[in-house]
N, C-alpha and C positions, 0 to 999 in steps of 0.2 A: 900912282899907277897901279898899285897892287891892291887887290880887295880881299878881304878875310871872310870866308864863307864857310859855315859849319865846321870849324877846325883846320880848314885847309887854306892856304894862300894861293889864289889864282891869279895868273897874269891875265891882262886884258885880251890877249889872243886866247887863251884857254877858256875864259869866261864867254867870250864871242862863239867859240867852237861849241860849247856846251848849249848855248842859247840857240843857236842856228839848227843844231841837230834835234833838240828836244822840244822846241817850241815854234820857232819862226818857220822852218821849212814845213813843219807838219801843218802849221796853219795855212800857209801858202798853198800847199798840195791840196788841203781840203776845200779851200776856196775855189781852186781851179776845178776840181771835181764838181762843186756845186753849180758853178757857172756852165760847164759843159752839160750838165743835166738840165739846166734852165734852157740852153741853146737847143737841146734836142726837143724840148717841149714848145719852144717858142719859134723855132725856125730861124729865119733870117733876121734876128734882131741885131741891129748895128751897134748899139751901145753895148750889148753883152759881148760881141765879138771885140770890141775895143777894150773892154774890161779883162776879157780873157787874155789877149795880148800882152796887156800891161801886167798881169799876174804872171805870165810866163816869162817876161822880162825880169820881173822881181826874182822869180826862182832861179833864173839863169845867174843873176848878179850874186845872189848869196850862195849858190852852189860854187861860183868861181871864187868867192871869198873862202869858202871852206876847202876848196882845192888849194889855195894859195897857203892856207893854215897848214894843211897836210905835207906841203913841200917845204915848209919853212920859209915862205916868201912874204909873209904879211907882217908888217912892223907893228909894235905896240901902239904906235901913234894911229895907224890906219885902223887897227882894230878898235881903239878907242873912239874914233871918229864914227865908225859904224855903229858902236853901241850907243853913241849920243844920238844918231839919226833915228835908231830903233826906239829910243826912249821918248824922243819928240813924237814920233808916228804913234806910239801907244798913248801919250799924253792926248794928242790930237783926237784919236779914237775914243777915248774917255770923255772928253770935252762934247763930242757929238752925241753921247748917249743921254 
């Protein structure tokens, strides 16, 4: 349950918090901005609107996880499950390339 990173021992909760703040939410926000730009250029594109709504839901989910971490309400098991899901998504993205 504990991972050794660059001389520090991090819990899954701390690992998730760091990943969300420095990578995941940054990527999600960049994707939202890109979709919004495309929507401005392409007007009423239904697929883009669906994608934007999905990404906003993703951002909401990860912001809620971050909020739970900051309040001390997220368990190691929940953090680990989210990390596993993120790893699966990353693997899926790499497979598509």
